[in-house]
N, C-alpha and C positions, 0 to 999 in steps of 0.2 A: 504493500499500500504506500501511495506517494503521500507525505505528511508536510504539509507547508505552515508554518507558524506566521501569523499575521501581527505584527507587534505596533506598538505607536511609533511615529505620527500617522501611522495606517496609510503610508502613500506607497500604494502597491503598483509596481510596474512587471514587464516581464510579459512572456505569452505564454497561455494556458491553452488546453483542449476544452471543446465545449463541454459544459456539463448539465447534467440534471442533479440537483441538491436538494437534499432536505436541508432545513435549518432549524437548529434550535438545540437545547443544554442536552437533552437525551442521557441524563444520567441514569444509569441503571441498566437501559436500552432493553426495557422489559416488551411484553406482548405488543403493546400499544406502540412502542417507537419501532418495534420490528416490523408492524404493519405497515409504516410510512417508509420505512427503509427498504423493504421489498418491492413497494410501489415505485421508489426512485429508481431501483434496478431494473424492473420492466421497462420502465419510460424510458431508461437511457439506452437500452438494448433496440428499442423501438425507433430511436431517433440517432444512432450511431454515435451516442455521446458517452462521457464516463461518470457512473454513478458517484455522488460526492455527498460529503456532510460538511455544512458550516456549525462549528460549534463553538462554546466558549469557556475560556479557563483564566482564572477561578471562577468558580460559580457565581453567577451575578448575584444572588441572594447575600453571599459575602461581602462583595464589594458595596451592595447597597444597603448594608447595616442590618439585613433581615436575620442573618445567623452571624454569632461569634465565631464560629469555629468549623470551618469548612471540612466535611466529611463527604465521602464519595462511595456510591453503591459500584460504580465502575471508574475508578482512576484510568489514568490515560494508557497504561499499558494493558488492562484489560479490555478497555473500550477498543483499542486497534485490534486486539484478537477476538472480539466478538463482531465488529465490522467487517472484519476479512472473512470470517465464517459466513456472512450474510452476502457476500459478493460486492461490497463497498470496494472502490479502487482509489479515493482521493478523500482526503482529511484536511481540511481547512480549519486550523486552530487558532482563534481570533482571541488575543489577550482582552479580556473585560476589564475596564477600568473606568473611572469616574468620567474621562473625557467621551469613552465610547457611549457609557450610560446617557450621557447629555446630548447625543446627537438625534436629530428628528428623524422620522423614517425615511425623508427624502435623502438626507445628508448620509445615513447608513447604507442605501441603496446606491448612493452616487460613488462614495468613497470605498465602501468594502465590498458589496455585492457587483457593481457592473464591471470591476476588472477580472472577475472569476469567470466571465463568458458562460454564465449560466442560462441556458435556454430553455429549462422548464424548472419549476418550483415544485416539490411536494411537502406539505407541512401537516402537522395534526390540528384538529379543529379549535384548540384553546392557544393557539399559536399567537403571540403578540410581540411586537418590538418597537425600539424607537424611544426617545425620552417620555417617561410615565408611561409605557407599554399602550401608547395610542395607535400603534401601527397594525394593521390586520391583514390576513393573508392578501387579500386584493391588493393591498399597497406594496407588495414585494414587485410588481409589474402593473401600473395602473394603465400604462398605454395598451396592454396585450394580456387582459385578464383569462386567457385561454392558455396562459402560461403557467398559470396556477392552480394547483389541485389541493384539495383539502381530503384529507383520510378521515373518516369517522373514529372516534375513541371506541376502545375495546371495552366493554363491561364484564363483570362476572359477579354472580350473586347480586345483582342489581346496581352495583356501585362501578365507577369506574376505576380500571387499572391505572394506577398512576406511580410517580416515586413516594409520595408522602405515604400512600398506603403500604408500600412494600417496607418502608423504613420503620412504618408503626409495627408491622408483623416481625420485623427481624428484632426490634426493641423488646418484643414480648415473647422472643425464642420461638416464634410459630415458624418454623423452617418449613414445615411443607405448605403453607400459604406463601411464604416467600418464593419458594420453588416454582409453584403454579403460577404465580403473576409473572414472573422473571421468563418461565418457559424453559428454565435450565437451574442447576443449582448454584446457589450463592458462592462466591470464590474470593477467596484471600491469598495473596503470595507476599514473600519475603525472603530475606537471607536468614539462615540458620546461625546464631550467635551462641557463644558459651553463656551458660547459666551458672546457678551456684553448685549444681551436680547432685542436688537433693535428691531427685527423681530416681537416679542411679542407686543410692543408697538404700531408697525402700523397693528397690525391684522393678520399678518402672521408669526407666530412662525415657527423657522427654527431649524432644528438638525445640529450643526458645526460638521463637521466629520475631525478626525485627522486620516489620511489616514495610514494605518497599514504597507504600503512599498511606495517606490519611483515609484509610477504609472508614467506613460506618460500620460498627462493631454490633455483633447480636447481644442479646441478654446475656449477663454474666453466667457462666455455667458449664457444663460437659455437654460436647456433641459428637455424635458419629461422624466421620469425615473421610474422603479419599483423598490420599496424596499422590499427585504426580511424580514420579522418580523412576529414573531409569528406563523410560519408555513404557513403563506400565503403571497403573494406579493401585495402590496399598491401602487395605482399609487401615483406620486407626481411630483415636480417640482424641480429642482436642479439648482443653481447659481454656477458657477466656474469664480474665478478671484479674482482681489484685491480691488472690491468695491469701486470706485472712488467716488461714491457720499458721502461715510461717512468717508473720509480721506485716502483711498487708502492705504491697505496692504502692508507690505514688502515683503510678499509670498503669493502666490495662497491660497484662502479660498474656501473650498467647502462646502457647505450648502443646505440642503435639508428641504422642506417644503412638509410634507406628506397632501395630498388632504381628506378631512373630518375626521383628526384624532387630537386627543387631549389628547393622553397618554404621559407619561414620557418617555424620552429616555435617558437622560443622563447616561453615563458610558456603557451603550450597544455596542455592535459589530453589525455593519450592512453591508448589501452587496446590491449593487444599480447596476442595469444595465440601460445603456443609450438607449432610443428608438426613439428619435426625437430630433432635433434642434429647438428652439423656434425663439431666436434673440441673437445677439451679447451682448457683455457687453458695457454697455453706461453709462455716468454720466449725473446726473439730477440735476435739479436747486435747487430741496430741497427734504425733506422726503415725503410731498405731492405728489409730482410729481411722485416719486420713488413708493409709494404706488397704485397711481392709475394704473401705468405700471405693479406692480405685479399682482394687479388683474385682468388686461386683459392678463397676461401670463397665470395665472391662468385657467381663462374662456376657452382661447385657449386650454390648455392642456386638459380639460374636454372634449371639443368637439372633439379632436384628439384621445383619449383613447376610444372613443365610436368604432371608427374602428378598434379596437383590440378585438378580441374573448376573450382574457386574456391580462393581461399586459404585456406579452412576447412574444405575437405571431404579425407578420408583419401584416400591413394594406394592404388592395388591392393595386395591382399595380396601379400606378399614384398618389397616395396621397403620 
């Protein structure tokens, strides 16, 4: 995938191929987003153009003061991975700044969109742009309304699929709902770093993960996950939280115990997918009590993984 970063002062030069573009933040790349992107790919094939996404970083809500800390369902690396899977060919990553937020729809169109040679736009029904979010889909190409296509939102259980709904389910530890709304398992990635080695002393060595980006984290607790390692997926148990039994970390810690694995992982980059919730984080009286509970967590995870034809396939309904 070709990635072009568009930075202030937003003076775009150079030549680009014609593109059919989706425009928006697209955090999560959930099923609603996927419908927009697949339509863009279809229209690009029809027009002999390249399918592209025009998106923004950091998240506009952070720059506009609506969120104090930016976390992402799909940081850039994961976003690129999913965009490639969907058939997108170009990514225009626009730095979102107060200057950009102050542009009128006409200024944004003239300075950002026109140089990108977009022959057709595909957006979601709630798409807005420009200062005060006054720009509507039709304002993307007011002289040629047939160049703008609006894809209806997708609903499930009577409620629109959206990033806020997914974040709420993630914060509740409702991994099945997160997976259903995303259309795939939620993923985290990072580099394995050295921890205090306590897991190995109690018989459950863990890989401590320094996340590669500010991911939105699930509810503190224990999860069944699959880990991509050496070209295959391995079942594992993940703990995310502040580890209150051993002193309470200042920031959330992500650690993973791979089942039936005793290799060296320090320094390696791994990606894991959340499959099911086991239990919330809790404080134990001592390390022996913690060890006993981890053994129960591992036993439960092994019994649950049996219901997966592979570690990334969903179990039968009702489980």
